[in-house]
VOKOL-301280 format. One record per residue (C-alpha): y, z, x; residue in three letters; residue number from 1. Coordinates in nm, 2 decimals, padded with zeros to 4 digits. Layout:
VOKOL-301280
ATOM  north     up   east code pos
ATOM      Y      Z      X  ala NUM
...
END
This chain:
VOKOL-301280
ATOM  north     up   east code pos
ATOM -02.50 -02.13 -00.86  met   1
ATOM -02.13 -02.08 -00.77  ser   2
ATOM -01.84 -02.20 -00.97  thr   3
ATOM -01.61 -02.46 -00.83  arg   4
ATOM -01.34 -02.19 -00.77  arg   5
ATOM -01.59 -01.96 -00.59  gln   6
ATOM -01.71 -02.25 -00.37  phe   7
ATOM -01.35 -02.35 -00.28  ile   8
ATOM -01.25 -01.99 -00.20  ala   9
ATOM -01.57 -01.94  00.00  gly  10
ATOM -01.53 -02.26  00.19  ala  11
ATOM -01.17 -02.19  00.27  ala  12
ATOM -01.25 -01.84  00.40  met  13
ATOM -01.53 -01.97  00.61  leu  14
ATOM -01.36 -02.27  00.75  ala  15
ATOM -01.02 -02.11  00.79  gly  16
ATOM -00.73 -02.35  00.87  val  17
ATOM -00.96 -02.64  00.95  ser  18
ATOM -01.00 -02.71  00.57  val  19
ATOM -00.63 -02.79  00.53  ile  20
ATOM -00.59 -02.94  00.88  lys  21
ATOM -00.86 -03.20  00.81  ala  22
ATOM -00.69 -03.32  00.49  val  23
ATOM -00.50 -03.65  00.54  pro  24
ATOM -00.14 -03.65  00.41  ala  25
ATOM -00.22 -03.88  00.12  tyr  26
ATOM -00.46 -03.62 -00.01  ala  27
ATOM -00.18 -03.39 -00.12  trp  28
ATOM -00.06 -03.65 -00.37  asp  29
ATOM -00.42 -03.70 -00.49  phe  30
ATOM -00.47 -03.33 -00.53  ala  31
ATOM -00.14 -03.29 -00.72  leu  32
ATOM -00.22 -03.59 -00.95  asp  33
ATOM -00.57 -03.47 -01.03  lys  34
ATOM -00.47 -03.11 -01.10  gly  35
ATOM -00.64 -02.95 -00.80  ile  36
ATOM -00.31 -02.81 -00.66  ile  37
ATOM -00.04 -02.67 -00.87  tyr  38
ATOM  00.34 -02.64 -00.84  thr  39
ATOM  00.63 -02.49 -01.05  asp  40
ATOM  00.65 -02.83 -01.23  thr  41
ATOM  00.28 -02.94 -01.23  gln  42
ATOM  00.10 -02.66 -01.40  leu  43
ATOM -00.21 -02.84 -01.51  gly  44
ATOM -00.45 -02.60 -01.69  met  45
ATOM -00.25 -02.30 -01.57  trp  46
ATOM  00.06 -02.34 -01.78  glu  47
ATOM  00.24 -02.01 -01.80  gly  48
ATOM  00.10 -01.88 -01.46  lys  49
ATOM  00.37 -02.03 -01.24  gln  50
ATOM  00.60 -01.72 -01.23  ala  51
ATOM  00.34 -01.51 -01.05  thr  52
ATOM  00.16 -01.78 -00.85  his  53
ATOM  00.42 -02.03 -00.70  val  54
ATOM  00.51 -01.89 -00.36  pro  55
ATOM  00.87 -01.80 -00.30  leu  56
ATOM  01.01 -01.91  00.03  val  57
ATOM  01.30 -01.75  00.21  glu  58
ATOM  01.44 -01.89  00.53  thr  59
ATOM  01.67 -01.74  00.79  asn  60
ATOM  01.72 -01.95  01.10  asp  61
ATOM  01.36 -02.03  01.21  met  62
ATOM  01.20 -01.73  01.03  glu  63
ATOM  01.02 -01.80  00.70  val  64
ATOM  00.91 -01.53  00.46  thr  65
ATOM  00.65 -01.63  00.19  val  66
ATOM  00.61 -01.40 -00.11  ile  67
ATOM  00.39 -01.45 -00.41  thr  68
ATOM  00.51 -01.21 -00.69  pro  69
ATOM  00.15 -01.15 -00.81  his  70
ATOM  00.00 -00.82 -00.91  pro  71
ATOM -00.30 -00.74 -00.69  met  72
ATOM -00.62 -00.60 -00.82  ser  73
ATOM -00.98 -00.61 -00.70  glu  74
ATOM -01.06 -00.87 -00.98  glu  75
ATOM -00.75 -01.08 -00.94  his  76
ATOM -00.54 -01.13 -00.63  tyr  77
ATOM -00.38 -01.37 -00.38  ile  78
ATOM -00.63 -01.46 -00.11  val  79
ATOM -00.42 -01.65  00.14  arg  80
ATOM -00.08 -01.80  00.24  his  81
ATOM -00.04 -02.09  00.47  thr  82
ATOM  00.25 -02.30  00.59  ile  83
ATOM  00.17 -02.66  00.66  val  84
ATOM  00.40 -02.91  00.83  asp  85
ATOM  00.47 -03.27  00.73  glu  86
ATOM  00.19 -03.39  00.96  asn  87
ATOM -00.07 -03.17  00.79  gly  88
ATOM -00.08 -02.91  01.07  glu  89
ATOM -00.12 -02.55  00.97  val  90
ATOM  00.16 -02.36  01.15  val  91
ATOM  00.10 -02.02  00.98  his  92
ATOM -00.18 -01.86  00.79  ala  93
ATOM -00.24 -01.51  00.65  lys  94
ATOM -00.54 -01.38  00.45  thr  95
ATOM -00.51 -01.09  00.22  phe  96
ATOM -00.74 -00.83  00.06  ser  97
ATOM -00.67 -00.72 -00.29  trp  98
ATOM -00.51 -00.40 -00.15  lys  99
ATOM -00.24 -00.60  00.04  asp 100
ATOM  00.11 -00.70 -00.06  asp 101
ATOM  00.11 -01.09 -00.08  pro 102
ATOM  00.39 -01.14  00.17  met 103
ATOM  00.38 -01.31  00.51  ser 104
ATOM  00.63 -01.39  00.78  lys 105
ATOM  00.64 -01.67  01.04  ala 106
ATOM  00.87 -01.79  01.31  ile 107
ATOM  00.85 -02.17  01.31  leu 108
ATOM  00.89 -02.37  01.63  lys 109
ATOM  01.05 -02.68  01.48  lys 110
ATOM  01.25 -02.81  01.19  lys 111
ATOM  01.13 -03.05  00.92  gly 112
ATOM  00.95 -03.05  00.59  lys 113
ATOM  00.69 -02.79  00.51  phe 114
ATOM  00.46 -02.68  00.23  val 115
ATOM  00.39 -02.31  00.16  ala 116
ATOM  00.06 -02.24 -00.01  thr 117
ATOM -00.06 -01.95 -00.22  ser 118
ATOM -00.42 -01.93 -00.32  phe 119
ATOM -00.53 -01.71 -00.61  cys 120
ATOM -00.89 -01.61 -00.65  asn 121
ATOM -00.87 -01.70 -01.02  leu 122
ATOM -00.59 -01.96 -01.06  his 123
ATOM -00.64 -02.19 -00.76  asp 124
ATOM -00.39 -02.32 -00.51  met 125
ATOM -00.01 -02.33 -00.57  trp 126
ATOM  00.25 -02.49 -00.34  ile 127
ATOM  00.62 -02.49 -00.28  lys 128
ATOM  00.78 -02.75 -00.06  glu 129
ATOM  01.08 -02.65  00.17  phe 130
ATOM  01.28 -02.79  00.45  thr 131
ATOM  01.40 -02.61  00.76  met 132
END
C-alpha cells in the first residue's frame, strides 16, 4: 500500500496539470489551513525545510524564472514546478528527474496574481505567490 505522499506524487505525475486545474480557488485556502501545502510562513510539519523548498521567483518583464534551491539526489529531489494564475489555470509546468537542476522559465501572456509551486518527493508541495 502506498503512502499518502507516494499516492499524491503518482497521481500528479499521471494526471499532469489537470490535478491543479480541477481544484477550485477556495481549495488553496483549505490546503494551506490543513497543512497540505506549505509556504515560507506556513511550515506545518516541515519547519526548517523552507530554505530549500519554497520556490524563488524572479521576474523580468513577462518572463518568470522559478528556482528551488534544493539539492537533487535519487532519493530526494524536486519533482515539478508549476505556475498557476489567479483563476486556477496552469500557465506553465515543468517536471524534473533527480538529475536535473530545479529551475524553469516561462513567458507569461498576461499580468495578474500567480502562484509558483515546487513539489518535493519527500516534503510535499510548497508555494510562493507573486504578481506580474
